[in-house]
N, C-alpha and C positions, 0 to 999 in steps of 0.2 A: 841655580839660582836656591838661595836658602829662604827659609819661611820660620817665621814664629805666628803662633797662635795664643792670644791671651784672652782669657774670660776675665769679665769686668762685671761689677756689681753696681746698681744704680744706687747710689746713696740718697742723693736727694732727687727730687723731680726732674725730668730733662723737658723743657719747652722746645722741641724740636720739630718742624713740620715739613710736608712735601710740597708739591707746586701750588697746592689752594690755598697756603698759607694756615691751614686749620688741622688737617690730618696729622697726627704723629707721624715722624720719619725719621730714622737714624741713618743717614748717609755718608758715604766716607768722605766727600767734600769737607763737612763739618767736621770730622776728626782732624782732618790734615790742613784745614785752616787753621784751628786751635794750635796744632803743633808749629807750623809755622811762626804763628805768634809768639810763641813761646821761645822758640828758637832766636828770634829776633829781640826778645826781651833778655834773654840771658848772653847776647852778644853786643851791650852796649858800647862796648869798648872799641868796636873795629873801625867806625868812621863809616859813612854811607856808601863809597864808592866800594870798597871791600866787602861790606854786609851784603850787597847787593849782587856781586861776584860770587859769594861764598852760597848764597841762599839759592842761588840758580844753579849751583852743582846739586844740592840737594834737591829742591822742590822743582827744578826745571825753572824755565822763563822763555819770554818772547823775543822779538827783535832781531836784528842780524845774526845774532849767535845763538838762536835759539835752541834750547835744551830739554830733554825730558827728564821727568822726575828719576830720582836714582833708587827710588821703592815704590811698589806698589801696597795698595791698602783696602782691602774688602770687610765688610760687616756681613759676619756670616749667619747670624740670626735673623730670621726674616721678623718684620715689625708685628705681624699677625699673632705670635708667639709670646710676644712681650705685653706684660701688664700695664693698663692705659687707663688712667681715670680723670677726672676735672679736677684742677688744682687752682688754689690763688697765686698768681706770681707776685702780688702783694698784698702778704697774708697780714699786714700790719692793718689794712684797712677791712673795716668790719661792716660798712654798708649803712645806708641809713643817716638819721639822725644822732646814732649812737656811737659813731665811730670815732675814737678819741684823736687820731690824725689829723682827720679833717675839722672836727668841732674846735679845735685851737683857733681856725677862723669863721668859725660859724657858718661852715658848709655842708650841704647834703652830700654825704659820700656816695659817688658812683664808681667808684674803685676795686670793689668788691668782687670784681667778676672772675668766673674762672675760665680756664684753657684746658684743654685736654692734653695730658702730659705722660710721659714714659716714666713709670716708676716702678719702686721693688722690684727687678728682675735682673737678670744677668744677659748677657750677649756676649760673643765672639767675635774679636777683630783679628785677621789674619795679614801680617804684612810681610811682604817677600820683596828680596834683593840679594844685591851679590854680597854685600859688606853692610850688615846690619846692627853692628855694634854701637853705633852712635844713636842709628833711628830708633833702636830699642831703648837707650837712655832716656831720648828725647820723648819717646811716649810715656814710659813711666813717669816723667818730671810732669808733662804736660798733664797726666791724671793726678800729679799731687799738688800743682799749684792753680789749676782752674778745673774748667767743667766746659760742658758743651750745650750749645745754645743759649736762649734768651737768658737774661737774669743770672749769667754765670757768676757776675762779678759779684753777687749778692748771694751765694751760697748755694744757689741751683744749678741743677746738671752736674752734681759732683758724681764721680766713680772711684772706685776700687779696685784695683788689679788683684783677683782671687788665686787665678792661676796662670802658668806659662806653660804652654805644649803640656796640659792636662796633668801638671805638677803644682803642687801648692805653692804659692808667691807670696814672699815675705815682702809688702810694698813701703817703703821707706815711710815712717811716721813719726821719726821724730828728727831734729834739727840736725844733728850730728850725720846721721843717716842720708838726710837730705843733701848735704852739705857734700856727701862724697860722692852723690851723683852730679852736682852741680858743678863742683870744681874740675871736673872733666870736661866741661865745654869753656869754663873762665877761671882763670888761676886769681884772678884779681877779686874773688870773693873770700871773706873771712868769716869763720866760725867762732863766733865770741860767748864762751860758755857764761861767763858772769852776766853778760847783760841779757843772757838768752835770745839771741838773733843772729841772723846770717847776714852781713853787709857788704857792699861794694866798697872796697878800699881802692880809691884813685890814688895814681901815682901822683907823685910829688916832684916837680911843682905841675900844675893842671896844665896839661897840654889839650890840642884842639880834637883830639879824638873822643873827648867826652861832650863836646859841643853838638849836641843832637837833638832833632827836635821830634823824636820819636820815645813812646813810654818804655825805656828800658828798665830791670830790675834792679830797685836800689837795696831793699832791705826785705827778710823774712821773717816772721815771728809767729808762734804757735800759741793759742790762748785755753781759756779755762773750757774744761769739759761739760758737755750738755747730754741728758737724758735720752733727748729724742732729736731725730733731724728738725722737724717741725719747729721745736721751741729755740734751734739756732737759727732757722733762716727767719722765723717771726722776729728775734731779736735784733738781727740785721737789718732788717726792713725797717723797725722802729728807728734803732737808729740812725739809719741814713735818713730817713727822715726829718729827724731831730736836728741832725748836725748837717743837714744840706746847704751846701753854698757853692758860690759861683765855681771855686777852684775843686770843688767835689764831684765835678760833673753835672750840676743841676742849672747850669750858665744857660743864656740863650744867646746863639744856639747852643743846644744840647752838645757834650762832647762825653767820650767814654772817661768813667772815674778813674783816678790814679791809685786807687786803693782797690786790690782784687782780694776777694773774700771767698774762699772754697771750704767744703767740710772734708775732715779727714774722719774716716771710720775705724775707731780703735776698739776689738770686742765690739761691745753694745755702747761706747760713749760714743759721742761726737765733738770734734774739734775745729774750732776754726782756723783755717791757715791763712795769715795776712800777708800778701805781697803789696809792698809799697812800690809803684811805679815811678819813673820820674815824671814830672810833671810838664807834659808839653802842651800849654795854654795856645787856643786861638789867639791871634793878635789882638782882638776886640777885647779880650779880658785881661783883668791886672788882678795877680796874686797878692793882695795885701797881707800884713800881719794879721788880722782877724780871721780870715780865710784860710790861712796856715795854720792858725791855734784850732780853728774849729776840725780843720781835717785830721790834726792831730789827736784830737779829744773823740772823733768818730772811730779811730783806729785803737785809742786806748782804750774805749767801752767796749771794743769789740774782744779786746783782749782780756779783760778783767770783768768777768760777768757780777763780780759783785758791785759794782758802779752802777747808780740808779739811772732808770731809764726815764726818770721826771726831770 
């Protein structure tokens, strides 16, 4: 059996907890769950039956043909050794009657609470298995596209791989290098230098394989640089409040936002990486033109920090 150990740096606070729901804890199921999510998202052209079959081969599955996962994952760094501190998951809320986010509705802000979070430290993840080529690429892209824990769609829980088996690792941090990883999973993606994005190109004519009701990855963009991680997550929070709409995840009942924003750390600067997922709305919600425009404006305002928050 082969193994790879990745050393990861915590870029933005991770809101992960153990059994009591409060004490910070970084557990393998959280990481494997994120890897499963992004594997599904990158294979949105498979069709549901094929997707389930291939997913079971990698991550295991139940039923009559139960399978074990093709790889094992361990977090080698004990949580007691990692830095922890209180942090606001909603940094755009400042509390009391001085909160700009709440005072727009003349409300007293009660959302400036803090949770214990894992912050500013490194941890090691060991992945073991027979054939780790695809698993390694998947772990790298999971760390690029998303994060771990609560509020990971709004910039929190982001990590940067800094070493592979104790050797310095260059994490993909531009669209061209990200595309080189992504194309190994799905050759229906295209890197467009002119428009500065990675886009899912659908076959013509449109066929049944894209008529899927889960959030597969449609587009990837990288935005302007920020001087601090807090500046970035605070702006994401303010924009998510400003452009909240039913089709951006704030419906009743709530559902996961189709816009996934993570933080890339390049040297000492922080960049938002914006992943647009296919919108799989509950049957009770209609995606009007107005809602689509609001979602687009939210993404555009993250991409270009010169756009006003007002």
